[in-house]
C-alpha positions in Angstrom: 52.7 17.0 1.6 53.0 13.5 2.8 51.0 12.8 5.9 51.2 9.9 8.3 49.0 8.8 11.1 50.3 7.8 14.5 48.2 6.3 17.2 49.0 7.4 20.7 46.8 6.2 23.6 44.0 5.4 21.2 43.9 8.8 19.6 45.1 9.4 16.1 47.1 12.4 15.1 48.0 13.6 11.7 51.8 14.5 11.3 53.6 16.2 8.5 57.0 14.5 7.5 59.4 16.9 5.8 63.2 17.0 5.1 65.5 20.0 5.7 68.3 21.1 3.3 70.7 18.4 4.7 68.1 15.7 4.1 67.3 15.2 7.7 63.8 14.1 8.3 61.7 16.3 10.6 58.2 15.7 11.9 55.8 18.6 12.3 52.7 17.7 14.4 49.7 20.0 13.8 47.0 20.6 16.3 45.9 17.4 17.9 42.8 15.8 16.4 40.3 15.3 19.3 38.1 12.8 17.5 39.0 9.1 17.0 38.0 7.4 13.8 34.8 5.8 15.4 33.7 9.3 16.4 34.3 10.6 12.9 32.3 7.8 11.5 29.5 8.5 14.0 29.4 12.1 13.0 29.2 11.1 9.3 26.4 8.6 9.9 24.5 11.1 12.1 24.6 13.5 9.1 23.3 10.8 6.8 20.5 9.8 9.2 19.5 13.5 9.6 18.7 13.6 5.8 16.6 10.6 5.6 13.0 11.5 4.6 10.7 12.3 7.5 7.8 10.5 5.8 9.9 7.3 5.6 10.2 6.3 9.3 10.9 2.7 8.3 14.3 3.7 7.0 15.3 4.8 10.5 13.9 1.7 12.0 16.0 -0.4 9.7 19.1 1.7 10.5 18.5 1.2 14.3 18.5 -2.6 13.7 21.9 -2.7 12.1 24.1 -2.3 15.1 24.3 -0.9 18.6 26.3 2.1 17.5 23.7 3.3 15.0 21.0 2.6 17.5 22.8 4.8 20.0 22.9 7.6 17.5 19.2 7.4 16.7 18.2 7.2 20.4 20.2 10.3 21.3 17.7 13.1 22.3 20.0 15.5 20.6 19.5 13.7 17.3 15.7 13.9 17.7 15.9 17.6 18.3 18.2 18.2 15.4 16.1 16.0 13.1 12.9 18.0 13.8 14.7 21.3 13.4 16.2 20.3 10.1 12.9 19.0 8.6 10.6 21.7 9.9 6.9 20.8 9.6 6.0 17.3 10.8 5.5 14.9 7.9 2.1 13.5 6.8 2.1 9.8 7.8 -1.4 9.2 6.5 -5.0 10.4 6.8 -8.2 9.3 8.6 -11.8 9.2 7.3 -15.2 7.9 8.2 -16.3 6.7 4.7 -16.8 3.0 5.5 -18.7 2.2 8.6 -16.8 -1.1 9.4 -13.5 -0.4 7.6 -10.1 0.8 8.6 -10.2 4.5 9.5 -6.5 5.1 8.7 -4.9 5.2 5.3 -1.1 5.4 5.3 0.7 7.7 2.8 4.1 6.7 4.2 6.0 3.7 5.5 4.1 4.1 8.8 1.6 1.4 9.4 -1.1 0.8 12.0 -1.8 -2.8 13.1 -5.1 -4.2 12.1 -6.1 -4.4 15.7 -5.9 -0.6 16.0 -8.1 0.4 13.0 -10.7 2.3 15.0 -13.5 0.8 12.9 -15.9 1.0 15.9 -15.2 4.8 16.3 -16.1 7.9 14.5 -13.1 10.1 13.7 -13.8 13.8 14.5 -10.5 15.5 14.0 -6.7 15.0 13.8 -4.2 17.7 14.6 -0.8 18.2 16.3 -0.1 14.5 16.3 -3.4 13.7 18.1 -6.6 12.1 16.9 -10.0 12.8 18.3 -12.4 9.8 18.2 -16.1 9.5 19.2 -17.1 6.1 20.6 -20.9 6.4 21.3 -22.4 4.1 23.9 -19.5 4.2 26.3 -19.2 6.1 29.6 -16.3 8.0 28.1 -17.5 8.7 24.5 -14.4 10.7 23.5 -10.9 9.4 23.0 -7.8 11.3 22.2 -5.2 9.0 20.7 -1.5 9.2 19.6 -1.4 6.8 16.6 2.3 6.3 16.9 2.7 5.5 20.6 -0.8 4.2 20.8 -1.4 6.2 24.0 -5.1 6.9 24.7 -6.9 9.4 26.9 -10.5 8.8 27.6 -12.7 11.9 28.0 -16.0 11.7 29.9 -18.8 13.8 28.5 -20.8 16.1 30.7 -24.6 16.5 31.0 -24.1 20.1 29.8 -22.7 18.7 26.5 -25.8 16.8 25.6 -27.6 19.9 24.2 -24.8 20.4 21.8 -24.2 16.8 20.9 -27.7 15.6 20.3 -31.1 17.1 19.4 -34.4 16.3 21.1 -36.1 13.5 19.2 -32.9 12.1 17.7 -33.0 8.3 17.1 -30.9 6.7 19.8 -29.6 4.3 17.1 -27.9 7.3 15.5 -25.7 7.7 18.6 -24.1 4.3 17.8 -23.5 5.4 14.2 -21.3 8.3 15.3 -24.0 10.9 14.7 -23.6 14.0 16.8 -24.9 17.5 15.9 -21.7 19.4 16.6 -18.3 19.8 15.2 -15.2 19.0 17.3 -11.5 19.6 17.2 -8.4 18.6 19.2 -5.3 20.8 19.5 -2.2 21.5 21.6 -2.8 23.7 24.7 0.8 25.0 24.9 1.3 28.7 24.3 3.4 29.7 21.3 4.2 26.1 20.5 5.8 25.2 17.2 4.0 21.7 17.3 7.2 19.8 16.4 7.3 17.9 19.7 4.1 18.5 21.7 2.0 15.4 21.0 2.5 14.2 24.6 1.6 17.5 26.2 -1.6 19.1 27.4 -4.4 19.4 24.9 -7.8 21.0 24.4 -11.0 19.6 22.8 -13.5 22.2 21.6 -17.2 21.4 20.7 -19.2 23.9 18.6 -22.8 23.1 17.6 -26.3 24.3 16.9 -29.5 24.1 18.9 -33.1 25.0 18.4 -32.9 24.3 14.6 -29.9 26.6 14.2 -31.2 29.7 16.0 -28.5 29.3 18.8 -24.8 28.3 18.5 -23.3 26.7 21.5 -19.7 26.0 22.5 -17.6 24.4 25.3 -14.0 23.3 25.7 -12.3 20.4 27.6 -8.9 20.8 29.2 -6.6 17.8 29.7 -5.0 19.6 32.5 -8.1 20.2 34.6 -10.0 17.2 33.1 -13.1 19.4 33.1 -15.5 20.9 30.4 -16.0 24.6 30.6 -19.4 26.2 31.1 -21.5 26.2 27.9 -21.6 29.6 26.1 -24.1 30.5 23.4 -24.9 33.2 20.9 -28.1 33.9 18.9 -27.4 33.0 15.3 -30.8 32.9 13.4 -30.6 30.6 10.4 -27.0 29.5 11.0 -26.5 25.7 11.1 -23.0 24.4 12.1 -21.5 22.0 9.5 -20.9 18.9 11.7 -18.8 17.3 8.9 -16.9 20.4 7.9 -13.2 21.0 8.4 -12.2 23.1 11.4 -9.2 25.4 11.9 -7.2 26.5 14.9 -5.1 29.7 15.2 -2.7 29.5 18.1 -4.3 27.7 21.0 -7.1 30.2 21.4 -9.1 30.6 18.2 -11.2 27.8 16.8 -13.1 28.2 13.5 -16.0 26.1 12.4 -17.9 26.4 9.1 -21.6 27.0 8.6 -23.4 24.3 6.7 -24.4 26.7 4.0 -20.8 27.7 3.5 -21.5 31.5 3.8 -19.9 32.0 7.2 -17.6 30.6 9.9 -18.1 30.7 13.6 -15.1 31.9 15.7 -14.8 30.5 19.2 -12.4 32.5 21.4 -11.3 30.1 24.1 -9.7 32.6 26.6 -12.4 35.2 26.2 -15.2 32.5 26.0 -16.8 34.4 23.2 -18.6 33.4 20.0 -18.8 35.5 16.8 -19.8 34.9 13.2 -17.6 35.9 10.3 -19.3 36.2 6.9 -17.5 34.7 3.9 -17.6 36.7 0.7 -19.4 35.1 -2.3 -16.9 35.3 -5.1 -18.3 35.8 -8.6 -18.4 32.6 -10.6 -16.7 30.7 -7.7 -19.4 30.3 -5.1 -18.8 30.3 -1.4 -15.4 29.5 -0.1 -14.6 26.2 1.8 -12.5 26.4 5.0 -9.3 24.5 4.5 -7.1 25.2 7.5 -4.4 27.7 8.7 -1.3 28.9 6.9 1.0 31.7 8.1 -1.3 32.4 11.0 -4.2 33.1 8.7 -7.3 31.1 7.7 -7.0 29.4 4.3 -10.1 28.9 2.1 -10.5 27.3 -1.3 -13.0 27.2 -4.1 -12.9 25.0 -7.3 -14.1 26.3 -10.6 -12.8 23.8 -13.1 -10.1 23.7 -14.3 -8.8 26.0 -11.5 -8.4 25.8 -7.8 -8.6 29.2 -6.0 -7.0 29.8 -2.7 -7.9 32.7 -0.4 -6.6 33.8 3.0 -8.5 35.5 5.7 -7.2 37.4 8.7 -9.8 37.8 11.4 -10.4 41.0 13.2 -12.5 42.1 16.2 -16.3 41.5 16.3 -16.5 39.4 13.2 -14.5 41.7 11.0 -12.1 40.1 8.4 -9.6 41.0 5.7 -9.7 38.7 2.6 -7.1 38.3 -0.1 -6.8 35.9 -3.1 -3.6 34.0 -2.4 -3.1 31.7 -5.4 -4.6 30.1 -8.4 -3.7 26.5 -9.2 -4.3 25.1 -12.7 -5.7 21.6 -12.4 -5.5 20.4 -16.0 -1.8 19.6 -15.9 -2.2 17.8 -12.5 -5.4 15.7 -12.9 -6.4 13.2 -15.6 -9.0 14.3 -18.2 -11.6 12.0 -16.5 -11.4 14.2 -13.4 -12.4 17.3 -15.3 -14.9 16.0 -17.8 -17.7 18.5 -17.3 -16.3 22.0 -17.1 -19.5 23.4 -15.7 -20.3 20.9 -12.9 -19.1 21.1 -9.3 -18.0 17.5 -8.9 -14.4 18.4 -7.8 -14.3 19.3 -4.1 -11.6 20.1 -1.6 -12.0 17.5 1.1 -8.9 18.0 3.2 -5.7 20.0 3.8 -2.4 18.9 5.5 -1.1 22.0 7.3 2.7 22.5 7.2 3.4 20.2 4.3 0.8 22.1 2.2 -1.1 19.2 0.6 -4.7 19.7 -0.5 -7.0 16.7 -1.0 -9.4 16.8 -4.0 -12.4 14.5 -4.5 -12.9 14.0 -8.2 -14.9 11.6 -10.5 -11.5 9.9 -11.1 -10.7 9.3 -7.4 -9.0 11.0 -4.5 -6.0 13.2 -5.3 -3.4 14.9 -3.2 -2.1 18.1 -4.7 1.3 19.2 -3.3 1.4 23.0 -3.4 5.1 23.1 -2.8 6.2 20.8 -5.6 3.2 21.4 -8.0 2.6 17.6 -8.2 -0.6 15.6 -7.7 -0.7 12.0 -6.6 -3.7 9.6 -6.7 -4.6 8.2 -3.3 -7.0 5.7 -4.7 -10.6 5.2 -5.9 -12.0 6.6 -2.7 -15.1 8.7 -2.5 -14.4 10.4 0.8 -16.1 13.6 1.9 -13.7 14.6 4.7 -10.0 13.8 4.8 -8.2 14.3 8.2 -4.4 14.2 7.6 -2.2 12.8 10.4 1.1 14.7 10.7 3.7 13.7 13.2 7.5 13.0 13.5 8.2 9.3 14.0 11.4 7.3 14.4 9.4 4.1 14.6 7.4 2.3 17.2 6.3 -1.3 17.5 2.7 -0.4 16.9 3.4 1.6 13.8 6.4 0.6 11.8 6.9 -3.1 11.3 10.1 -4.6 10.0 12.3 -7.6 10.8 14.2 -6.6 13.9 17.0 -8.1 15.9 16.0 -9.3 19.4 18.0 -6.5 21.1 16.7 -3.7 18.9 14.9 -0.9 20.7 12.2 0.9 18.8 12.3 4.7 19.0 9.8 7.5 18.9 10.9 11.1 18.5 10.0 12.9 21.7 
């Protein structure tokens, strides 16, 4: 049927023009259309913007620079909420490491960039989680810093004399303090109960320290709260022969359970924040696979990995009371189709290691003789990150719709840079 558009008071209506048996034209007006063409266009552009890749924040920055209308769409809090809900897990913008003493600590895996002036080369990176990064700056009155890499917001954390027993050992060379050497493992994480971690990077957080004393016969722990700005009382447990792996990957379940590996790899220490309790969970030694390396958390359970070339084995662990645990093999990943032959030259050696895991996006980092590779469990692809020889990769995951400190592009003078809140 032929349709015509009539504009009445700035609102367009669709009308149906028909003729009766005598040839007299009649106009049938359907239900009024409440949206004007600009609103229809805005809805269409909003749908397009929603589907731009979350790990390409520069695309949204460029869109915001086009015109005021697009900038208004992208600055709408409703757009930010819908964008996060549609994409789910926060994207990986890059990763941090400590491999080069005076080099940039951040490596971008997306269009997100950090200015050279914010490269943290004088700090030791301890952890990165929930859009926050924990840095150790020895020699300062506030040696710990928690930083949001996108907004460049910093929070200094004073240490406490009670922390010294866990941070340093008697007889340590003071020069080691300035090299970022502390004898404990540390992690930062969101303090909000039942949080989905899509939009909590500006909220309260906790910092947990777990370390060894008296040559490993005692394990100590304490936690810092950003709300109280205080460290908790130190707790301890007798752990003969157990040495905390100060460079190992930590894991957090909820905002209550922190897991730190043993240096020997045969156990993990569970730190219950609310109960202020420490316990040791033994890891099984799998035949022909050696001990399992702690990767992180998936589906509320701890994820472990072992590499026996040419395969990567993934295991899950659900912790129970008093050190009990249930273990299950979760997946086997064939590495030969993913990695070049040079990475798997000697089938009997252990020169392929898991060095990092990006929770949510499910990316495992492997250190190989051919360089550093990121294995995407969802897609089954592997990407070479570079000729790095990094022992610990700390992925940085966070939603970002740009910020002057992070995403740089030619901008119009009136353009406002936006960060998903």
